Every structure is written in C-alpha cells, then in structure tokens.
N, C-alpha and C positions, 0 to 999 in steps of 0.2 A: 695382659695386658690389653689397652683402648685405642683407641686410634687416636689423642692428644698424645700418648705415650710417645708412641709411633710418629706423629709429626714433633716431638721435642724433637726423639732421634735424630733423623733429617736434617733436622733443623741445624744441632748441633754440626752434624756429620758434613752438611754442604760450606757451615763456617770452615772448621780440618780441611777441609779439599780444597777450598776456598787455600787457606795459609800451604798446604801441598805444590797448589798449586803457582806460588808468589813466587818462585823466583828459578824456576822453569820457562823462559821466551822462547825456546827454541825443543824440536822435539830430541836432540841432546843422542842419541845413538842410530845405530839402520832399523834396528824395526818397528820404533817411530815414527823415523823420517821416508820410510821405507811405504807405513802404511799412510800415514797426510799426504805424500809425497801422490796416491791413486786416490786419497781421496780426491785432490785439486783437482786430477784428472778429472774424471767424472763432475767433479763441481764446475769445472768450464765445457761442457757437454763434448768431451774429447772417449768416453767409456776409458775399457778397460783394456787400456793400452797406456803403452811407458816407454821413455825416450830411454829408457835402463837396464842396464844387465847384471847382476850381481850374484849372478852364478851360471854357467855353464850346465847344468845337468836336462836340461830338456833342449838342447841344442841347437838352438835360436839361429836364426835364417839371419836377422840384423834388428837394426833399428827401423819405427819403434816395433815395442817386440809387446804382443799379448801379455799383461800383467796378474800379478798373483797366480806362476805359473807357480810358486811353490809352500809361495804363503794364502794361508784363506782371507775374500772380500771381507769382512762385515766391521772389522770396526776401520777400511776406509770409507765402507759403506753409510756408517756413521759419522765421518767426519765430514762427508760428501754434505749429508744435512747439515750440517749444526753450519757450516760456510751459507752450502745453500738457506736457509736464514738467516741467518745476519747477512747478510749480500756482500761476502770480502773471503778473503779464500787467504784470511791471515792464522798464521796456527791460535790464534785463542777463543778462531770461533768455528775452527777442525776439534779441540778439544771441551770445549764448550758443552756437547754430551757428557761429554766422557765425565766430566766436571759433577754434571747434575744426577747420572751415573752412578758415581761412587763416593754419594752422599748415602744412597739407599744400604751402603756394606753394612752401616750399623740397621738398620735396620731388619734385613734378613735376618743375623747374627740375632735380634735379642728374638727376633722369628721362631726361630732354629729355638731355643733355649726358653722359648717357652714351648714349644710341642714337646720337647724330652723335657720338664720337669712339670709347670704348668703351675711357675712359679712369679709370677710377675719384678720381684729384686734379682730376680736370678737370669732372667732375662734381658733385665739393664742389666747386669753386672757384663752377660755376651754382647750387649751390643754396645757396649761405651769399649769391652775387647778391643770391636771390628772398626771402633775409632780410631788404634794405633795400630797402623798394622806391619810395623819394624821395618823390613828391609823391600816391605811391596812402597814406603811411600812412599814414593819421589815416581813412581811408575803407575798407581791407581786414576792415574787423571789426564796424565798422557793418552794419545794417539795408537793406541793399544789393546791388547786384549786380555791383561789382567784384571780388569773389571767385570768385564762380558763375563767371562768362562769364574770369577767366585757367583757373580748377578744370577747366569743360568744353573753350572753344577747345584747351590742348594739349591733354586727354583727347585731341580729334579726332586732335590731329598726332602724340601715340603709336601711336594706333590706325592711321591712313596713312604711319607708320613701320615695321611688323611685317614684319622678312626674311622679304619670298614672293618666289618670283617673279612671282606669280598672285595676282589680291586672293582670301581666304578668303573662305566664311559668314558666319563669325563675327566678321569688322571689318566688313563690310555691317552686319548686328546693331546692330556697336558703334556705329558712323553716324549710323545709326537710332533708335537711345535718345538717344546725344550732341547730336548737332541740332536733337531734339525736343526737349531740358533749353535750348538757348541760345535756342529761339522763346519759350521759355515764363520765361523769363528776361530777353530785355529784346526788342519787333517786331524789330529787324534782326535776331536772330539767323538768321531765314531765309533770311539774304544765307549763312548754312552752312550750312543743307541744299543750297541751289544749292552751292557750295562742293565739296561731301561729291558727292553728282550728276557732276560736271563728273566730279572724280578720282576714282571708279568708272568711268565712262563713256570717258578716257585710259587709265587700266590696261589695262582690257581687252579694250580694242583694241592697245596695248601689247605686251601678250600675248595677242593673237590667240587668248582665250578664245571660244568660243561664242557664236553668240549666244543661242539659251535660258540660258543656265547663266549672263551676263551679266543679259537683264533678270531673270533669277528675283531675282538679287544687288542687284537694282534697286528692287525689286519690294515685297524686303524690306525693305530702309533706308526705302522709301516705308509698307508698312504700320506698320511702330514708331516712325517719326515720329509716327504718326498716333496709333497707341494711347500715345503721351506728349500729344498736343495736342486727339484728336476727342474729349476732353472739354468742353476749352475753348471747340472753337471750337463745338461742341453749346451748350455756355452763352450765348455771344453770341449766336447764332443765333437759340436762345426771347428773350432779350433785349431785342438789338437788329434782330433781323429779320437778321443778313451774319455772315460767320464770325469778321472782325475790325467790330467798333467804327469806325463811318463817323468819328471825332472824328481817330483819323488819314487820313484819305486828303483831307481838308481839309488839315490841314496841313502835304501839300504844297505850297498857295497862298497862305500871306505870303507875303509880299515885304518884311518886318523882323523881327526875332524878341519886334518886341509886339505882335506881329496876334497871335500864337499866344494872344492874352487878351481878344481880339476879342468885341464882339455885340452883336447876335445875327452868331453865325457862317455862314452863308446866306450872309451876302456875299462870301467867300473862294473866288471859282468861280473856272478855265482861264481866262475871257475878262477877266476883269481883272487873274489875274495877267498876261495876253500882255500887255495893255497897257504894261506898264512898259518895254516896244521892248526891242530882241533888247542894247543898250547900257547900259540898265540891271539886267539879268538879267547879263549878264556879266561886270557890277561888281561882282555881289553874290556872285557865284563866284570872283571872283577876291579877294573878301575873304576867302572863307570858306578859301580854299585858302591864304592863306600866314599864318590865324592855326592853320587845321589840320597845317599845317608844324613852326609855334614850338610847339605841343601833340607834337608826334612827339618833337622835339628835345627840349629842357628837360623834358621826363612820363617819356616810353617810352621813349630811349634819354640822359638822364639828362645827358643832353650830354659824358660825359665816355667813354657807351659805346658812342657812334654809328659814329666807325672802328673801333673793335674788333667790332659786330656786323655795320656790310658788312665786312670784313676777314673774321669767320668765314665769314659766305651764302658766299663767292665761294669759302672754301676747302672750303665743302662742299654746292656748288648741286645735284649732282645726288642729293642724299638727298630723301626724298621727304616730310621733316617741313620741311626749310628750302621744297625747293618750292610744299608747300601754305599752308602760311606766308604766306613771301610775297605768292603769290598774294591771300589774306584780304585782308592790310595796306592792298596796291592800293587791291580791292572795297569794301573798307571807309569807305578815303580819300575813295576816288572817290562812294559813294554820301553818305557826307556833306557833300563839299564841291560836289555835282552838284545833286541830289534834295533836299537837306534842308540847303544853305549856313546861314540861321541856327541852326536847334537843333542842326546840327555844330560849327559852332564857337562856340558857347555851352555847349558839355559832352559832345555825341551823341559825337564823336569821342572826346573821354575817357574818353568809359566804353568804346564797340564797340572801342576800340582793345586794354585792357584783354587781348582775347585772347587777344592775341601776348605778350604782354608776358611772361610767362616761356620760351619763346620762343627772346628778344631777349639774357636771362640766358644761355641756353644757349650760341647763337650767338658774348659779348659772349667768352663761356671759349673758345669754339678762337679765335676768331679775339686776345685776347690768345696764346695760344699759339701761333699760326703767328708772329705776331712777334716773339717773342723767340727764335724757330727760324730766323729770318731774322735777327737783330743777333748768336745769339750765334755764323753763324757769320764777323761780322762779325771781331768784337770777342771770340770765344773765349770766351764766358758757359757755365756748362754748365747750357744750358735747364733740366732736371728743376731743379734750385736756385732761377733768376731767376725763371719762373713761380709758383712759392712764393713768397719774394718780393716779387715785383711786384703777384701773385694777395693775396695778402694783402693788398699795400699796395689794390690796389682796393677789397674788401669794405669797408676800415675808412672810404676816404676815402666810399664807399657810403653807410657808417653812421651818418656823421659830418654828410652832407647829408643824410639821410632826419630826421635828429635835429633837426637846426635847423629846417627846414621843419615838424615837425609841433611845436615848441615855439614858432614862428610863427607858423601857425594855430590850433592847439586848442589851448596854455598861454596863452600872451601874457608878459601883465608881467608878471602875480598867479599862483604858482600854487597856492591858497588859493580863486581864481574862476577858474578857465578862465575865459580868449573862446570857448569850445568853447559852453556853457553858455547864451550869454549869448541866443541868441533864444527859447528856451526857456525861462528866466527873463524876457524880454521881455516872449513870449505871458502870461505867466502874471499878469505886472503888470498887462496891457492888462484883463484881465477882474478884476481889483481894479476899475481904473479907472472898468469897465461898470460892473456894481455895485453903485460906489460912485453914480454916476446912477440908480440906481433898474433896471438892467437885471438880468434874472433866466438861468438859466446854460440855460434854453432860446431864451431871443433866438437867431437864426440874425447872426451878424455874417459884414460883409465888411470882407474886411484884404486882405492882399496873399499870407501865407503861410497860408491855410488849412487844408491840414495840419498845419503843424506849431501853432497855436490848439487847434485839436481835438483835436489829439494831450494835449496837454500839459494843455486844461481841461473835455475832455469837451462841448461845446459848440458848434450846428453853424455852419461858417463858409462861405464864399462869395469866390468872389477878387474881389479889385477891377478893374473891365473898364478896359482900353483905349481908354478912351471918354470925347468932351466927359461932363459932369453930367448931362446934360438925360436922355441915354441910359443913365445909369450908374444912375439915378433908379429907370430903368426896368428893367432889370433890378436890381433891389436889390428892387423890389415886386414884381415877378415872383415871386421863388423868398425874399421875406417875409421881407427882412435887414429888421431894427429900429434898427443900429447900423453908421456908415460910421465905418472905422479907417486912416490915412495915416499913413509913415512919410516917410522922406527915401527911398526906392525909390518915392515915389507916379508915377504914369503923368501921361508932358508934357501930354493935355488939362487933366489933373486938381490941378496945379499949382497952381493960382492958391488950392482949399481949402486946399493944408499951409501955402503962405508967408504967405497974408491971411488966418486961421483966425479968424471972426465969423460970425454965422447969418445963411443964406441961403432963399432960394426951395426948400421944401420938406427945408432940415437944418436942427438945431436946433445948434448949439456945445455938444457939454455940458462939453472942454477940450481943452483949446491947450498943448502943452508944448516945450520944443524937440525932444522929440524924436516925440513923437504927436501928434495932435490925434485927438477921438474927434468925432463926431457922432449925434446923433438924428438919423432916419428919419422925417420926419411922412407920414402918414397923408397921403391925394389930397385 
C-alpha cells in the first residue's frame, strides 16, 4: 500500500462520512447529547462542571455538578476543540473533529488488512468494508466514542503487529499512550491497558528478554499511560476524593438496568446484590450473554461477515494483531456480560466492541480470499478475478445494508424532517410548554433525558428517578427542581402520573398531551 492508496481511501472516507452526517443536525440521543454539552461547557470556559444530573450514583450535592462523573471526558474534549477552532458552539462545529477522524476508519482497516496479508488488493477490500460500518453508520460522526475507540483500538493492534522478533521501546511507548487514550475515552478502556500489559509480558517471555529490559518497557508503558490519564486522576481525587468517581463502582451492584436511575444510590450495595441469589444473578448474565451475542452477530459482524472473519482469523491466527484482537474481544464480551450485564447488554458492548471493528473488516478480507482460493481449486476459478468480483459484491451489499439502516434510523419517512432530530425538537417544544406555564430559563426540570434537554435549551435539568412518587418528590426538592416532565419512557413506579394525568399531592398538573405530561412541583 502506498501513501496515494491511503490518501484515496481517506478522501472517499471523508465523502462518505459527510454523507452519514448530512441528516443529523442534532446529537440525537442521550450519550451524544452529554458529550456535546460537556464540550460546550469546556469551550465556554466553564470547565468540567455541568447543570445536569443524569443519574444519582455519586450522591451529588446539587447543581452545578462535576461533569463526567460516570462517562469519561475525551469525546467532550474533542468536541470542545472543534468548537474553539470554529469559533462557535454549534453542533456542526463540535462534530467536525469526529467527521475528520471517521474518514480515517477505512485507512486504518486497510492498514490492518495489509499487515495481515501483505497484499494491496486485500488491503483495499478491508478499507472499502470500513466505508460501510453497518449499524455504526449513524454514530461514527457524532460527538461520541465509537470512532475514537475504533481508531485507538486499531492503533494498538497495529503497534503490537510491528514485525519484530522482540518488543521494542517504541512499541511500549505507543501502547502506553494509546491505552491511556482508550481509558480517557471510556472507563472500560482500562481493560486495554491490562491487555497491553499481558501482551508485553507474554512476548517478553517468548523472546527470552532479560528481566531488566522487560521491566523497563513495562514501566515506560505505565508512565506514558499515566501521562495521559494523570491529570484526570488528579481532578477526580480533588473533586471526589478518589481516582475514579464513586458512581462507577455503585453501578456494579444494580440488579436491573432501571436501577441505574435509583435514588438515593447508597442502597446499591453488595449485600443487596447478593440477596438476589445465585439463580437470579446467573439468569441476568445468561440474558446479557444472549443479547451481547446478538449484538456481535448483527452489529459487529453484520451477519454476512461472520463466517469470513472466523475463517480469516483461522488463517492468520499466528499474527499478533489477530491474537490480541481476539483476546480483547473475548475480554470485552466477558466484562460486559459478567461484570456489567445490564449496562453491557443495553449498549455497553455495542460501544466497547467497536474497538476491534477495523480488525473484523481486515479479517473478513482475509477470509474471503481463503474461501475463493478453496473454491478455485474445486471449480477452476481465476482466484484474483474472483476476489475482485466477490469482494466488490460484498462491499456493495455492505453499503446497501448500511444505507438502509441509516435511512430507517436517521431519516425516517420524511427527509425534510429527519427522524434523528425529533428528540432535540421535542426538548425545545417541552421548554416552550414549560414557559407557557410560567416557567423560567433558570428553573430546574426533572426529565428523562437531562443532557438532551439542557443541550437544546441551556436550562438545568435532572433525571427522573426510578422511584415511587414520594421518593421522586424528595429528590426533586433536594435538587430544587420546579418541573416534572414525563413521556412514554416513564419509569414504572411513576406510570400512574403519566397514564392518569391530574394534580396529585405535591404536584400541579400543568400540561397533558399524548406524548408528554408536565407537572409543577409544589414546595412542601
């Protein structure tokens, strides 16, 4: 592969990334809303603080609240860089760095494909598969972690695949920086640090490196990882008194996904978790495994790529990229099934598994070539021509599937009013309804998607807790919320307030529609 090849792939990737971004004028859902809002705060010089509580896991004292107490800050930092460069806090500016990075996905896939095979044609096939990321298509240019994770994870695999007999100092340094980036992007990125550490020890033992050299390389990797993460650890220590916020550890003890929104969160304890019994705990993990494997089949392997990727892995199983990539895929599946079964099956594995996606595209190209070689011996095909024809067909199928999924999830039935912007428009509409009831921009609103509401309206918001009305009111008054907004995603304990709208004790009915019900929260 030449620089011209990679440059061409980047240009094609940029065109397609712009196409994926064209119908998305807003973040679209809570994760992207949150990272965008965090970027706005940074770009406006307000630092890592926010007028939002989207959960109560760290027992927040009030608003403003330290930001990124659950999610990591790299995506917001990148969004802020885009806004500062463009001189505006508009969403298009926040997503500009992500769009430029998304264009690099086919380049990275091609680089991995070339490293695995040494063949230009297969590298191109891997790169072209990366142009059509299937279910990931709507997400790669958003203020999110998907593209960051794909690039950083793929970068680690390229580093470990450097054709050397033994580990080099540059490899150790590169792994430290990239693993730090993975952790700064997502909390489960620390898993990749562990994977890099295991790999260095294994390769050092296999190459019979002397102990001092191996220890020095491990130390170098850890030091550079610390250089990336050190400031963030220091910030958390000063704000929370811990290296990592307490909310993440409490998430270990939830017994249903909805308990992520428990109030108060100090009831999420190991003792309560163990009271579920072995049968209940195992059932939850079995359900999570089934959902995560469905995600792997439909999202990561896009169904059609699964047999090709498996065959490709078998063909290049001695390659370091394939070995570490396979290990990290299994480790991620294990953590998102056993340790975080509820968050993992509800999107965590979808996010975290993206790190090995470029490798899957590369392995698929290898697998197609191996399948064609086998068929050519049986049917006297021209292998080179067959790979071009079948590979081109595979790319077209991938593009068609990606475009179809994108159209269904992003555009909807009316291209002039894209489905993706509905949550943003709903947030604006809800704010207008509150103002019509006498509310002000300074009023705190309790709502299902606080980051989205605040990002759209620049108005403080907190989450509707998954609790009965009395506890909900306790939380609302503690955090000085004046308005309660309920929609079809109402927590089960509060369904009556949505299905039978009327004034209740402590609540005055302000507005009742088919899609949203608004209450004013009365003082005690």
